[in-house]
Each structure stands twice: as structure tokens, then as C-alpha cells.
N, C-alpha and C positions, 0 to 999 in steps of 0.2 A: 086334656085340654080343652078349656071352655073355648067362647066364639071371643069370648074381651081379650083371653091371652093371643088366640092366633091370631089375631088382627094389630098386635102389638108388634108380634114376631115378623107378619107379613111385612109390616113399617121399616122395620129395625131392614134386613131384608131388601127391599128397595131402596132406604137410602146408601148402604153399603154398595150395590149395584150402582146408585147413581156417581158417587162420587169413585168407585174405581172405574171407572168412564173419565171421571177427568183427569184422573190421580194417572190414568193410562195417557189420554190427549197430552195430559201435560208431561209427562215423562216423553214420550213418541217428538213432542215437540226440543222437547232438552236436546232429544240423540241426534234429530236434526238439523240445529243450530249449535251443536257440538263441533260437527263437517265444515263447522267454518273456518275459516284457519289464515293469517295475515301473512305474508313474508316480507321482512323490512328490507332498506334499499341496500345492504350489504349482503344481502343472504342470494340464496336461492332455496330451493326444499325438494326432496322428491319424498313418491310417496310409497311405503311396501304392503300393500292388501293380500292380506293374509300369510305376512312374510316376503311376499317377493315382489320384485318393481313390477310398481303399474304402469300403462301405456307404454308408444310404440315409444320407437329410440328419439321422435323427437319431439313429443309431448312426455318425454320423462322429469323432466328438469322443471321445475315449475318459476318463472321470475318473478320480481318483489312485487305486489299485490295481493288483492284479496282470492281468496281461492275456496274448494269446495270440495270434501273427502265422506268417506261413509263412514259412520259412528267406528268410532277408537278400538273397537274389539274388529272392527274389520281392520281397517285402512290404518298403517302408524305414519303421521307426518314425522320427516327428521328432515330438520334446520338444516342450512349448512354455510358458515359465514366468508363464502368464496370471495370478498373485499377484504379482509380485516387479515392483515399482517398478525402468527400469533410465534408466541415464543413461546421456547419452552427450557427449560434447564438440564444440561446432563451432568446427574452426580453420582455415575456409577461407581468412577474411578477417585473422589472426593468426597467421602461420608462427612459430613458436621454438624454438632451437637451446639446447637441454638447460629451463635458467628464464629464458633471459637471450630478447630480443626480437633479431628481429636487423636488424643497423644499418643494411643497404641496402631503403629502402621499395618498388623495383624488386622486390626479392625475395618482398614480401607481397601476397596477395593484397588488399590494400587497398579501402578504400571513396572513394567521392566525397559528399559533402555534398552539399546546394543552394546552398550559399556558396562551391563549387567549393575547399574543402580535404579534403583527404585523413585518415581515420580509417581506424586500426586497430580490431577490435574479434574479442572472442570469445566464444564462449558457451557456455551447459551447458544441455541438457534433460534433461527428468522424462516420461519416458512410460510405456505401460502395457500391453498388448495384451491389446485384449479382443474380438477376431474372429480366432481362433486357424487356420482356416482358409484367410481371407483375408491375415494374416499369412505362411502357411509358402507356399501357392499361386501368389498374386500377383504377387509377386515373390521373387525370386533373393539382394537383399541388401539388406533391409528398413531396412538402418542407412543405406544411403550414398543411401536414397529421402531419408529423415530428415534428412540431413545437404543436400541440394541445396534441397529444398524451406526449409529455415530461414533458409539463409543465399542463395536466390534472393530469400529476403520482409524479409530485413533492408540486403539490395544497393539495393531497390527503396522501402523504406522512410525508411533514410537519407536520400535523393538529394532528399528533398523535405522534411528539416530544418538548422538549420543547425549550423557546431560546439558555436557555445556551449550546444546547447539538449540535441543529440545528447552533449556532456561532461559538464552539472548537467542539469538540472531536467526533461530529456527523456528521462531513460533509464527514468523506470515508464511513460511510454506509450508507447515502442516496445516497452519488451519483449512488456507484453501487446498490441499490435495483429500484433506478431508470432505472435502464439501465437495468436489466433484464426485470423487469415490463414493460416496453416501445417498449421493442424484442418482448415479448410477444403478446400484443398491436401488433402491427406492421406487424408480421405475421397472426393472423387472421385476417385482414384488405388486406392481402394478396397484402402489399404494394411495395416487389422486395426491399427491403433495409436490410443493417446488422449494428447494432449501432456496433461502435469500440469504444465507452470510451463515457463516460459525466462529464464533467466539470462545476464543481459549480466557474466559476470566480469570482463571486461577492455574497457574502452574508452581505448585513446589513440593522440595521435597520434605518427606516423612519429617517428625517434629524432630526424633531423635539424632537425622541430620542436619538441622535446618543450619547451626550454627557453624559446621564446615561447609557447607555450600555458599552460607553468608563471607566467609573466612575467602573461601575461592574465587568468589564472586568479586570481592573487594580487593584483592591480590591485580584479578582480571582487567578489573578497569583502572588500578594504577596505574599498569602495562601500559596499557593506551594509552591512559595521557601520556608516559615519559615519552614512548613512540611519537607522537603529537606533536608534543614538545620538540623533536629531537628534530622533526621529521621541518618542523616551522623554524627553528633556527638552521636548520642545515639547508632550508631553500630561501633568507632571507640574506644568509650567506654568499649560497652560487648565484644570486640576484643580482647583489653587491659588486664577486665577482665578477658578471658577466660587462655588468656598467661600467667597472674602470674597464675592462679589455677593451670594449668597444671604444672609451676615449683615448684608449693608449692608438689603437688599430685609425682613429680617424686623424689623430696627431700626425701619425705616421703619413697616415695617406699627405692630408696636407705640407707635410713640410717635405717631401715625396716631391706635392706637383712644387714646392716652390723653389725646390733645387732644380728640379725638370727646369722650371722656366729661365731660373739664373743661368742651366749649359750653356741651353738653348741661344743667349741672350749674346754672352760667351763667344761660341761660335758663328755666329750673325756679326760679332762685331771682328774679327779675329775676320771669316773672309772679307769685310765688305775692303779692312785694312788690307789683304793679302792682294786684293786688285787693283787698290793706288799703291801698294807697293813694288807689284808687275809694271803699273806707269814711269812711276817715279823712283826711282828703291832711297835715292839719300832724301829728301824730304821727308819720307815716311820716318825715315829712321832717327834723323835730327827733329823729327817730334816726341818719337818714343825715345827719345837720351832729355829731350827738355822736358818731359810725363815725370818720367824717373827719378831726374838730379830735383823737380819740383818736391816728388813723393817723399826724397831723402832731406832734402831742406826743411819739411813742412814733420816730419818729424822727428829731426832733431834738434828743431826751431832755431835755429840759424838760417845764414843770409849767405849769399856770394858778393864780394863788392867785388869788380871791374875796375883799375886806377885809371884817374881821368887820360886821353889819350889812350889808352889799352883798349887793345880788341879781343871780343869775344871767341872762348876758344875755338880752335878749326872740330870739325869731327872729319873722320874720315873714313867714310864707309866702304868697304870691299865685296 
């Protein structure tokens, strides 16, 4: 190699070293900048350093704002939306194809009720993360844990109910029991989530028996309608009878009061006449005679004529 060639080679090496330093510095700057991360207002973050939770108990959870972590190959930043209400569909027992139910019950994860009927159930779960450390560290897939727990409780509870209860009046009770029992199990598993609600958004019989269940449900609705109509009819007639009985009672009470007043007046009149009779019997008897004769004449529509110069009939009292 001559001198000129050696100089050219030396210059190339110098350029390579020079630009390599620039590249190294630029790469180091990028690595440092990559450690800066932002936590949104509805989130918190935790940092796993070489796969382990970093920091003390007081500093493990990073609140909203800007933070710095070591390069990505050392620290892993996990952001957790603790302020967001999340929803998860539980389709374990209700397989759909597009928007339609699978036609074959054998292809569905169906449930068996307490009276040996088959039912397909689909649920929606609302939940919120209340312990981000447990949520991120204890389970690799918390969503699958929620699916399994809720599905298991549905399976267990439905086996204690008959098909009519599951399809109609027992839905609210079933949802509540699934919610309470699932939350207890999730707490035991330390998942760090709180269930807000479990809604049964699809409870149907298999396609093979759907028509028969619809017929039974229609008959049950018709039965309840007839019972309600009968109760309304009976209630209206009972109210009318009670109103009439009350009117008769009030009329009887009023009539009783009037008769008692009349009796009391008659007794008072008799007592007054008796007192006068004790004092002057002839006068009282003559007065009674005139009163009775006047009543007879008034009732007969005639009169008694006494001849001129005649005398009034004398009344002999004994």
C-alpha cells in the first residue's frame, strides 16, 4: 500500500469514528428520552424493573403527570385506567355467529337448569380497577379471570333454578347473586377489580325448543292476564258491596236513632200525662176522650151534631 492509499484509508477510518460517536450519542439521547412517559388523568402507572415491581409501597403507583423510567429494556411501564368503567361481554354460555344464535345446541356452551332444561345465557359485566398493583401483577390476563369467575357462578346458580324462573321473574335475583358471589371470588383471587354490575342481556332457550318455550310463555302471560282481570272484577264488586253495606248500615243507624227519639218523646209525654192524671183524673180522661173522638171523626171524614138545647155527652170516669 502506497502513501496516498494509506492516507485515504486513514481519512475513512477517522470519518467512521467521528460519525460513530455522533450515532452513539444520538442513540443514547433517544434511549434517555424514551424513559420519559406521561400518565393521563384517568390513569395510574406502575414500573416493572427487570420484571419486578420497582419502588417502595408508597412510590410504586405513579399518579397522572410526567415521569421518568430507565430504558425500555430495563423498565416496563404499565398504564392502568383506574378511573374508567370498563365493560366485558361474557359469551361463554351464548355462542353467536354474527348477530345470530348458533342453530345447534351442541355448538353452544349451554347451561342446565334445576328442572333439566337447557338455556343459553349472555351477560355483560361493568367493572373498575381499584388496586392497580394487583391488577397488573397478580394475573397475566385479568379479563379471562373475570370471564371464568362470572361464567362459573352462572353455571352454579342456574342449576338451582327452574327454567320459568330463569327466563322471567328470576333474572334480577340471578344477576344480583352472580354479582355478589363473583366479587367475593375475585377478591380471594386478588385481581384488584370491583364489579359494578352484572347484566343478563340474553337468556334464551336453544333454537330447537324456542317455539315451545314461546308457547309456554304466551300461555303464562295469558294466565296472568286472566288472573289480573278476575282480581279487578272481584275487587270492584267487593267495593260496591262494601259501599252498599255501609249505606244500609248508616240508614239503619239513622232509622234506629229516629225511632229511639220518637219513643223517648212518647215516654216523656206519657209521664207528663200521668203526673196530671194523678192530680185530676177526670180532666185527663175527658181530654183523652175528646182527642180520640176527634181522631176518629177526622179519619171517618164526618162530624157529630148536638141538637139545640141538647147537652154534651157526659163522661163517666171510674
